C-alpha distance (Angstrom), angle and dihedral (degrees) to the residues before:
residue distance angle dihedral
M1 . . .
S2 3.81 . .
D3 3.69 134.0 .
K4 3.82 92.7 -154.5
I5 3.84 121.9 110.1
G6 3.73 104.1 -144.5
N7 3.71 103.5 -52.2
K8 3.80 92.6 -29.1
V9 3.82 118.3 103.7
R10 3.72 111.0 -137.6
E11 3.86 121.9 -121.1
I12 3.81 115.7 -98.6
K13 3.78 111.3 -134.9
Y14 3.85 124.4 -141.2
K15 3.80 89.2 -131.1
E16 3.84 90.2 56.2
L17 3.82 90.8 51.8
I18 3.81 92.5 49.1
E19 3.82 90.0 50.7
F20 3.77 90.8 49.5
F21 3.74 96.3 44.6
L22 3.84 104.2 39.6
P23 3.90 96.5 71.8
L24 3.85 89.2 48.7
A25 3.87 89.9 47.6
V26 3.81 91.6 50.8
M27 3.82 94.2 50.4
P28 3.85 99.3 71.1
V29 3.80 91.5 42.0
I30 3.79 92.5 55.4
I31 3.79 93.7 42.8
G32 3.83 87.5 50.1
I33 3.81 89.7 53.5
S34 3.79 90.7 50.2
H35 3.91 91.3 52.9
N36 3.83 89.5 50.1
A37 3.75 89.9 49.2
V38 3.77 90.1 54.8
N39 3.74 92.3 52.5
A40 3.81 91.8 47.7
S41 3.81 89.0 53.2
L42 3.75 94.1 47.7
A43 3.80 89.5 56.4
R44 3.77 89.0 60.5
L45 3.88 98.6 48.0
P46 3.83 127.3 78.8
F47 3.77 118.4 -65.6
P48 3.80 92.8 14.8
E49 3.89 96.6 176.8
I50 3.84 95.6 47.6
T51 3.84 92.3 42.5
L52 3.80 95.1 48.9
A53 3.81 92.3 48.4
V54 3.78 96.6 43.7
Y55 3.78 94.4 44.2
A56 3.91 88.6 49.9
V57 3.84 88.5 51.6
A58 3.79 94.5 47.3
K59 3.77 91.6 45.1
S60 3.77 91.4 51.3
I61 3.76 92.5 49.8
T62 3.88 91.1 49.0
N63 3.79 92.6 47.6
I64 3.81 95.0 49.7
I65 3.81 91.6 48.9
K66 3.68 96.7 46.5
S67 3.80 97.3 34.3
P68 3.86 95.2 115.7
I69 3.81 89.5 61.2
H70 3.77 88.4 73.4
M71 3.75 90.7 69.7
S72 3.76 93.5 56.5
R73 3.87 95.8 93.7
Q74 3.78 89.0 58.1
T75 3.89 90.3 48.1
V76 3.83 92.2 54.7
T77 3.77 90.6 45.6
S78 3.69 96.4 48.0
L79 3.90 98.6 38.9
V80 3.80 109.4 30.2
D81 3.84 124.2 82.7
D82 3.79 103.7 130.3
Y83 3.80 141.1 24.9
S84 3.88 95.5 -90.3
S85 3.85 93.4 53.1
F86 3.85 89.5 40.9
K87 3.83 89.5 55.9
F88 3.83 95.1 47.7
V89 3.78 94.8 45.0
S90 3.89 98.9 42.8
R91 3.90 92.2 47.3
F92 3.84 89.1 49.4
I93 3.86 92.9 48.8
F94 3.88 94.3 43.3
G95 3.81 87.3 47.3
L96 3.80 88.0 57.9
G97 3.71 87.7 49.3
I98 3.76 89.5 57.1
L99 3.78 93.0 46.2
Y100 3.78 92.7 53.4
F101 3.76 91.9 44.4
L102 3.81 90.1 56.8
M103 3.80 91.5 46.8
I104 3.81 95.0 52.2
A105 3.86 92.1 38.3
S106 3.85 88.1 56.1
L107 3.75 86.7 62.3
G108 3.80 95.6 40.4
Y109 3.73 99.8 45.8
T110 3.91 107.3 26.4
P111 3.72 138.6 58.4
L112 3.76 89.4 -102.8
G113 3.80 86.7 79.1
E114 3.76 93.3 61.8
I115 3.76 90.9 49.3
V116 3.87 90.5 54.1
F117 3.72 92.5 44.0
K118 3.75 96.2 52.1
K119 3.86 104.2 28.4
I120 3.79 101.3 37.0
I121 3.79 107.8 22.6
G122 3.83 97.6 30.8
L123 3.76 101.5 -127.5
K124 3.80 109.4 158.3
D125 3.83 109.6 163.6
P126 3.83 113.8 91.6
K127 3.86 90.1 -133.9
E128 3.82 90.7 53.8
I129 3.88 92.0 52.5
N130 3.77 91.3 44.6
F131 3.81 90.5 52.2
A132 3.80 90.5 48.2
Y133 3.75 91.7 53.2
Q134 3.89 90.0 49.0
A135 3.73 91.6 51.4
L136 3.81 98.1 46.6
S137 3.78 93.7 45.5
I138 3.77 87.2 62.5
M139 3.78 97.8 34.8
A140 3.85 90.5 54.6
F141 3.81 89.0 76.7
I142 3.87 94.3 55.7
P143 3.83 96.7 84.7
L144 3.83 90.2 55.7
V145 3.86 95.7 55.5
E146 3.82 93.7 32.6
S147 3.93 90.1 56.0
I148 3.85 91.2 54.1
R149 3.74 93.6 43.0
N150 3.81 91.9 51.7
I151 3.76 91.6 48.1
M152 3.79 90.9 55.4
Q153 3.88 92.9 42.5
G154 3.81 87.1 50.7
L155 3.81 90.2 55.1
A156 3.84 92.2 48.1
I157 3.81 89.9 50.2
S158 3.77 92.5 50.2
L159 3.82 88.9 52.2
K160 3.80 89.4 47.8
K161 3.73 88.1 -121.3
T162 3.75 97.0 130.4
N163 3.76 92.3 142.0
L164 3.91 85.1 72.7
I165 3.86 88.3 67.1
T166 3.78 96.6 57.8
P167 3.79 101.1 69.9
G168 3.80 92.7 57.6
V169 3.85 91.0 50.0
V170 3.81 91.5 49.1
V171 3.86 91.9 47.5
R172 3.86 88.4 47.8
I173 3.83 93.2 58.9
I174 3.77 92.7 42.9
S175 3.78 95.0 47.9
I176 3.81 96.3 44.8
S177 3.88 91.2 45.6
L178 3.79 87.8 57.9
I179 3.74 93.6 46.0
L180 3.75 91.7 49.8
L181 3.83 91.1 46.9
W182 3.80 90.5 53.4
V183 3.79 92.4 46.8
T184 3.71 94.0 47.6
I185 3.86 93.0 49.2
N186 3.80 95.7 45.2
Q187 3.79 98.3 35.6
S188 3.77 85.2 -157.5
V189 3.92 98.1 129.2
A190 3.71 127.5 60.1
G191 3.86 110.3 -104.2
V192 3.81 95.1 -124.3
T193 3.77 91.8 49.2
A194 3.83 92.7 48.5
A195 3.80 94.0 47.4
S196 3.79 93.0 48.9
G197 3.62 92.9 44.9
V198 3.84 92.7 49.8
W199 3.73 89.8 50.5
L200 3.76 91.4 54.2
T201 3.77 93.0 42.2
G202 3.72 94.4 52.0
I203 3.81 94.4 54.4
A204 3.85 88.7 45.6
I205 3.80 90.4 53.9
E206 3.79 90.6 51.0
M207 3.87 90.5 47.9
I208 3.87 92.9 50.7
F209 3.86 94.6 46.6
I210 3.72 97.3 48.2
T211 3.79 93.0 46.9
L212 3.87 90.3 49.0
A213 3.80 91.6 43.9
L214 3.85 93.1 54.0
R215 3.80 92.8 46.1
Y216 3.79 92.5 47.2
Y217 3.85 96.1 45.5
Y218 3.84 93.9 46.9
G219 3.85 99.6 31.3
S220 3.74 95.1 -126.7
F221 3.78 140.7 19.0
A222 3.79 91.8 -113.4
V223 3.86 88.9 61.5
V224 3.88 90.6 50.9
I225 3.76 88.5 57.3
D226 3.77 94.4 42.9
S227 3.80 90.1 49.6
L228 3.80 94.3 57.6
P229 3.84 113.3 118.0
A230 3.87 113.6 -109.6
N231 3.80 93.7 -123.0
V232 3.84 102.8 122.5
S233 3.85 104.4 123.8
K234 3.80 98.7 -152.7
K235 3.85 135.5 29.6
V236 3.84 112.0 -91.1
N237 3.78 124.9 -126.5
L238 3.80 134.3 145.2
K239 3.80 93.8 -88.4
R240 3.79 92.2 52.6
I241 3.94 92.2 45.8
I242 3.82 88.8 53.6
R243 3.79 92.3 46.3
F244 3.77 89.8 50.0
F245 3.83 97.7 42.4
I246 3.75 104.0 40.6
P247 3.85 98.1 66.5
I248 3.75 93.7 47.3
A249 3.72 90.9 44.4
I250 3.72 91.3 53.8
M251 3.85 89.1 47.3
A252 3.79 90.0 51.2
F253 3.76 91.7 48.4
L254 3.93 93.5 48.5
A255 3.77 91.4 48.0
R256 3.75 89.4 65.5
F257 3.77 90.8 64.4
V258 3.78 97.1 52.2
Q259 3.92 95.5 85.3
P260 3.86 94.5 45.4
V261 3.80 88.9 50.8
V262 3.77 93.1 48.6
Q263 3.81 94.1 44.9
S264 3.78 89.3 50.0
G265 3.76 88.8 54.9
I266 3.77 92.2 51.4
V267 3.84 91.4 50.2
R268 3.78 92.0 49.9
T269 3.85 95.6 47.8
S270 3.81 100.8 36.8
V271 3.71 129.8 88.5
T272 3.80 97.1 -155.9
T273 3.83 135.9 29.3
H274 3.88 89.1 -117.2
D275 3.76 89.9 86.6
L276 3.82 93.1 55.6
A277 3.79 93.2 43.5
A278 3.84 90.6 49.7
Y279 3.75 92.4 48.5
G280 3.87 91.1 49.8
V281 3.77 92.8 52.4
S282 3.81 91.5 43.7
W283 3.79 93.9 50.6
T284 3.81 93.3 47.3
L285 3.75 92.1 51.3
V286 3.84 93.3 45.1
M287 3.89 92.0 49.2
I288 3.85 91.3 53.4
F289 3.85 87.4 66.1
V290 3.82 98.9 27.5
G291 3.81 96.3 47.8
P292 3.88 95.2 77.2
L293 3.86 87.4 57.7
D294 3.89 89.8 67.9
M295 3.85 84.6 75.0
L296 3.75 96.1 54.8
H297 3.87 93.1 92.5
Q298 3.77 87.1 67.7
C299 3.77 89.0 72.1
S300 3.74 96.0 58.1
L301 3.79 91.7 37.8
V302 3.80 98.1 50.4
Y303 3.89 92.8 39.1
A304 3.81 97.1 44.2
A305 3.79 91.1 102.8
E306 3.82 88.0 62.0
L307 3.83 97.7 45.1
N308 3.88 122.3 131.4
Q309 3.72 123.4 147.7
N310 3.83 95.0 -83.7
N311 3.81 93.8 47.5
W312 3.83 92.3 47.0
Q313 3.83 90.2 51.9
R314 3.82 88.5 50.0
I315 3.81 95.3 51.4
L316 3.82 90.9 44.6
K317 3.81 91.9 48.6
F318 3.80 88.8 45.4
S319 3.80 91.3 52.2
L320 3.85 93.5 44.8
G321 3.75 89.5 47.5
I322 3.81 92.0 55.9
G323 3.81 90.9 46.1
S324 3.75 89.2 51.1
I325 3.76 93.7 52.6
V326 3.85 87.1 55.1
S327 3.66 92.1 49.0
I328 3.99 89.5 51.9
I329 3.78 88.1 52.6
L330 3.73 92.8 52.0
A331 3.80 88.5 47.8
G332 3.81 88.6 53.0
L333 3.83 90.0 53.5
S334 3.86 91.2 49.5
F335 3.75 101.2 44.5
T336 3.77 107.7 28.1
Q337 3.83 140.6 61.3
I338 3.77 88.7 -104.2
G339 3.81 89.5 76.3
D340 3.86 91.3 51.0
F341 3.84 89.6 49.7
V342 3.79 94.3 49.9
L343 3.77 94.1 44.1
I344 3.81 103.7 38.6
K345 3.80 102.7 28.1
L346 3.86 103.2 31.0
I347 3.86 103.2 28.0
S348 3.80 94.2 28.1
V349 3.77 99.9 -137.5
T350 3.78 120.6 157.0
P351 3.79 116.5 -96.7
T352 3.80 89.6 -113.7
I353 3.85 93.5 57.5
A354 3.83 89.2 40.0
L355 3.91 91.2 59.8
L356 3.78 89.7 50.7
V357 3.88 92.5 45.3
K358 3.81 90.6 54.6
K359 3.83 89.5 52.0
V360 3.87 91.1 50.9
I361 3.70 91.8 47.7
F362 3.84 89.4 52.0
A363 3.85 88.2 51.9
F364 3.84 84.2 59.0
I365 3.81 94.5 53.3
L366 3.86 96.0 110.2
F367 3.85 94.2 41.1
P368 3.78 98.0 87.1
I369 3.93 95.1 49.4
I370 3.95 90.3 47.3
R371 3.81 91.1 47.5
A372 3.88 91.7 48.7
F373 3.88 88.9 50.0
R374 3.82 92.1 49.7
E375 3.79 94.3 46.0
T376 3.75 90.4 56.7
F377 3.71 92.9 57.3
W378 3.80 91.8 43.0
G379 3.77 89.9 61.7
V380 3.84 91.1 53.4
M381 3.78 92.6 53.1
M382 3.75 92.6 46.5
Q383 3.77 91.7 52.7
R384 3.86 89.0 50.1
Q385 3.91 87.7 49.4
T386 3.78 89.8 -125.0
T387 3.73 101.8 128.2
N388 3.83 98.8 149.2
I389 3.79 90.0 85.4
I390 3.86 87.9 54.5
A391 3.76 91.0 57.8
A392 3.77 92.4 42.8
A393 3.78 92.0 51.9
K394 3.80 91.2 49.1
I395 3.84 90.0 52.1
V396 3.85 88.5 51.2
G397 3.72 89.1 50.2
L398 3.78 94.4 50.6
I399 3.80 90.5 50.3
F400 3.76 90.3 52.5
V401 3.80 91.6 50.1
V402 3.80 90.9 56.4
L403 3.86 93.8 41.7
V404 3.72 97.0 47.6
F405 3.84 91.5 46.4
I406 3.81 91.8 52.0
V407 3.83 95.2 45.9
L408 3.74 95.4 46.9
A409 3.81 92.2 44.2
L410 3.82 91.3 51.7
T411 3.82 99.8 41.5
T412 3.77 105.1 33.4
D413 3.77 140.2 49.9
I414 3.89 93.2 -136.1
N415 3.75 114.8 136.8
A416 3.81 112.9 -92.9
A417 3.81 92.9 -121.8
I418 3.81 92.2 54.9
I419 3.82 88.9 45.1
A420 3.81 88.0 55.5
A421 3.78 91.4 52.1
L422 3.85 93.1 48.8
A423 3.81 90.1 45.6
L424 3.79 93.0 53.2
T425 3.79 90.4 47.0
A426 3.75 91.0 52.1
G427 3.78 91.9 48.2
E428 3.81 89.3 51.3
A429 3.83 88.3 50.6
A430 3.76 93.4 50.0
D431 3.80 90.6 49.1
A432 3.81 92.3 49.9
L433 3.84 94.1 44.0
T434 3.81 91.4 49.6
I435 3.82 95.9 52.4
S436 3.89 92.8 40.7
L437 3.72 92.2 50.8
Y438 3.77 90.8 51.0
I439 3.82 91.7 49.6
T440 3.76 92.5 49.1
G441 3.72 97.5 39.7
N442 3.88 92.0 51.8
N443 3.79 95.5 41.8
V444 3.72 91.5 -122.8
L445 3.86 94.2 157.2
E446 3.84 91.5 49.7
M447 3.77 88.9 52.3
I448 3.85 90.8 53.1
Y449 3.83 92.4 48.1
Y450 3.84 87.1 51.1
D451 3.82 92.6 49.9
N452 3.75 90.9 47.5
H453 3.82 90.9 57.7
């Protein structure tokens, strides 16, 4: 399929971009709500402190191990346009799912888990270790269902049918809310078991719904594959899949360590724990609104086959517009009574911490615009199957986070939580600048325009 008329590339409309992006933007917000609902339920079940702590540890372990799976949607969208490429890519991604299943299962079902829990993480109480085993024995299956879900969602994104993703996400939040309500009322299931099971169930629900939605909409799975646009720039084989996936997998893995590094810096440079608490609240609030921006690269990735100078400018303006809206929301939280209401009335932090949180959020004011800018260039490079620059830019960004934090901590009297926000913004800017300079310096956009004509 092609969206070109003769040799002329059609004009992309803002309305089309909104309809494509909105379901993708809603997805991380709803998933974030589901995770918060799990934490709220754990606080109402037996042994809440131990359960919350162990669940957070087990969740972190699982997320670190399976982090590359998060890049599988982009892999499908970038590399799949026929049955042969689908077979290659889907087998590769599901193979990764099996690998991560085995890695997590080795912690959840063997004595290796106890060694990790005691020696590395520092759990000592037998109840804590038992809960960790319970959690990981269930979480081990998450990479399997998540790999299939992401493959199917990647196909829907390629087909520009992102609206097919939304029903599964909505059913997920409804279903797990009902399960959590039942568990909380009956108190018959251990909290860590319920939380881990709900996480697995939620992803499985999404997987089932997107698979059924694609099959129903197109009539058969063969038609789904046949309907994919022929926009893969280079022939796909195992070597090319690995060359595409490894850099973004490394990037996804490294990104998991940004927050621990920043939090460690706050702990080492702060006098009280208020700074760490304020930063934690700030980052959680910021990511509620910034999270959807992580899907913006799908716009430039999916519409790359239709890029000319005008369409590129339209996608870039759209992305920056979305980022600007998020920045305005953060400004509202920083400068208006809305921020006080959210922080003091809803989250129940003290007025002192609320004042610091608002300052930290203000320090993040440019973060959404910079991320939106970066995401747009990410999509271009994914479509070109040149992901090594994405990994390189991420490494540059991480280095800047550390350097800026150290320099500001040593040379200024700025609060450590605010320094963390400024450092993360500087790292994001370094990441965005690195990849944008590469694209402009190597005339990547001009090559795309030429290919499209």
